[in-house]
Phi, psi and omega in degrees: 000128176289126179294142175224149179246016180247133182230134175247118174265126187242131179271156181265201179281161169072359175217174173232195187294343178298343181292343181259009187300315182290326178295319180303312179295320181296317182279332173293331178286346173265009172092014177266149168270121192241136175241133180230072181292148172271140172295152180309132179080006182245003186282130180141181177282125182310317178299318179292321178296323177295320183282329180224103183298129179299132182301333181273353192298307186285355175275346190273129176245177186297319179296323176304316180300310181300310185287340171296323179284320177302318179298320176295311184302320184293350175266349188277153180288343177212160178290139186267170155277136178248133179235128181223141179251141172059238177305327182287347169297322174293322177302320175302313178299323178290319181293324175295313180300328179272000177076024187264001182213157181271346176193157181224141173238117183254115186253117179045051189279148174294147177284148170292173183297326187269019169231119186283129180278149175289165181302323184298326176290312179304318181297320187274337180263352183301324180306329179278326183284328188329107188289344178282355181262008176057221182260017178298148175291156178251132171226111178296144176286168177303321181292321177301311177302321179295322180286315189275317186257311196249029188300333177251021177254158178291162179301323180289319178294327181288324180296313179297316183296322180296316182293324184279333192236335191287133179225156173296160184224152175280121173295337184294324181299309184293318181300321182293331179293339181267332195249326187269134180298336178303333180278002169282158178239136172276104180281347189271339187279153174300150185205164170293161186302143178234142175236127175252125180242140180220150175263133181305325186251028176295116181273354178259302177241102187290162171305324179300319179293314181299317177297324176300314178296315179303320182292344181284341179291129193246342183289114187290343177270357181253141184277130176224112181246157187223133175220129175249131178257126180290147176069014183254144177262191177295337180272032187306328183271355180241336187280166183311133181095010183298336181295330177297320179291316180297318175299323176295322179292318181299314180298316178299312181301318186289336186255336187293334180296330180289342184266348186275136178086000000 
């Protein structure tokens, strides 16, 4: 693996790139050049986006999200390490498949189209996928976020997190991960190192689902690692103790290159 000091953090659904602000500062202090792009239609302060829906939001699909990151990567002086949370975990898998990164970290990542999600996942994400809602934007209620993201946080902590992070979302992104062949992943081809991280108490994408995705990778010469953090929810990158997760990522990046070849 070619060493890189460039990292691209990619945000998932229901939040935007502001969710990576603390990680950006943390990794820059370790000498990395850090990029935290917003997905199309997601740029801005979360509270402002909740009050005024971005005009491009509902036009944005999954392939648009991936290609927006590809466009950024193609301007960089070196191939980056890519880190993605939730839906962006699947973006990471696509970028690795496309040869656009030297390593990928998938945190509580969404399944590709060719991995069947359990009913527990379908039940909690159905409100955004709901085909009866047309192209209307989706904004989860405080109660939905408490169930899906902040399930092991106090009511006070969840309220603060909602104000800081919650944004409207494009239903088209989620639907395309179910319907478009672009959302498949080729698990058979050789690839750059991948790390899968999961939270023990993730109510959207459980550790069992993350293990299932991890196990689908078949090339015996390619690195696929797995790490579960006890007591962490889907908000693993934002809740108290996120620094432990960040440190694990840093250590993995620094050591995985020694195992390649």
